[in-house]
C-alpha positions in Angstrom: -6.3 -8.0 17.5 -5.2 -5.8 14.8 -7.3 -4.3 11.9 -6.1 -3.0 8.6 -8.6 -1.1 6.6 -7.6 0.1 3.0 -9.7 2.9 1.1 -8.6 5.0 -2.1 -8.9 2.5 -4.8 -11.1 3.1 -8.0 -10.9 3.3 -11.4 -8.9 5.9 -13.5 -7.4 6.4 -16.9 -4.0 5.9 -17.7 -1.7 8.8 -16.7 -4.1 9.7 -13.7 -3.4 9.5 -10.0 -4.8 7.8 -7.1 -3.8 7.9 -3.2 -4.6 4.9 -1.2 -4.8 4.8 2.7 -4.6 2.3 5.4 -5.7 2.7 8.9 -4.3 0.3 11.4 -6.5 -0.1 14.7 -6.3 -2.5 17.5 -3.3 -3.2 19.7 -0.6 -1.5 17.8 2.9 -1.1 19.2 6.3 -1.5 18.2 5.5 -1.2 14.2 8.6 -2.7 12.4 7.3 -1.6 9.1 4.0 -1.0 6.9 3.9 -1.7 3.4 1.6 -2.1 0.3 1.7 -5.0 -1.9 -0.4 -5.9 -4.9 -1.9 -8.8 -6.9 -2.7 -8.5 -10.1 -5.0 -11.2 -12.0 -3.2 -14.6 -12.7 0.0 -13.0 -11.1 1.6 -13.7 -7.8 1.3 -11.1 -5.0 4.4 -8.2 -5.0 5.6 -6.0 -2.6 5.1 -2.2 -4.0 6.5 -0.1 -1.2 7.5 -0.3 2.5 8.2 2.1 5.0 10.0 1.5 8.3 9.4 2.6 11.8 12.6 5.0 11.1 11.0 6.3 7.9 13.2 4.4 5.6 11.3 3.5 2.3 12.0 1.0 -0.1 10.2 0.7 -3.7 9.6 -1.9 -6.3 11.7 -1.1 -9.7 8.5 -0.6 -11.6 7.0 1.9 -9.4 10.1 3.9 -8.7 9.8 7.4 -9.3 5.9 7.4 -9.7 4.8 6.0 -6.1 5.1 7.3 -2.9 4.7 5.9 0.5 4.4 8.0 3.6 3.0 7.3 7.1 1.5 9.4 9.9 2.7 7.7 12.9 0.0 9.4 15.2 -2.6 7.7 13.3 -1.3 4.3 12.5 -2.0 5.2 8.8 0.2 4.5 5.7 -0.3 6.1 2.4 0.6 5.5 -1.2 0.5 8.3 -3.5 0.3 6.8 -7.1 1.1 9.2 -10.3 1.5 8.4 -13.8 -0.8 5.3 -13.4 -0.8 2.9 -16.3 -2.9 -0.3 -17.1 0.0 -2.5 -15.5 -0.8 -1.0 -12.3 -4.3 -2.7 -12.2 -4.5 -5.0 -9.3 -5.7 -5.7 -5.7 -3.8 -3.3 -3.4 -3.1 -5.0 0.0 -1.9 -3.0 3.3 0.4 -4.9 5.6 1.9 -4.3 8.9 4.8 -6.3 10.7 4.8 -5.8 14.4 6.3 -7.9 17.0 7.3 -10.7 14.7 3.8 -11.1 13.4 2.7 -9.7 9.7 -0.9 -8.3 9.3 -2.9 -7.9 6.3 -5.8 -5.7 5.2 -8.6 -7.1 2.9 -7.4 -5.3 -0.2 -8.7 -2.2 -2.6 -9.1 -2.6 -6.4 -7.2 -0.2 -8.5 -8.4 -0.5 -12.2 -6.4 1.6 -14.5 -8.0 2.0 -18.0 -6.0 2.5 -21.0 
């Protein structure tokens, strides 16, 4: 069984920064990628950033240049550094892990940006 636990969400003012963390535990092996998604009220869940086992990254256009995804392979932990936050970034942020053809999700962490 795989468990993902997100942390680091909260309430910040526009222009501020937050760093999200997601720690994976359990039977972890041969990770294909880890990723962050988000879902704002009334909107579909969207991919924010992804990092492969080889370290390649991919970002949504809306966060390029502001967000940075990184990973500590030894700790099976993925981070999302979010800078220059704006109210449109308000959402529940979910961590995802793909491994051996299956995808696993965390419970999510709320990020709220005040204007």
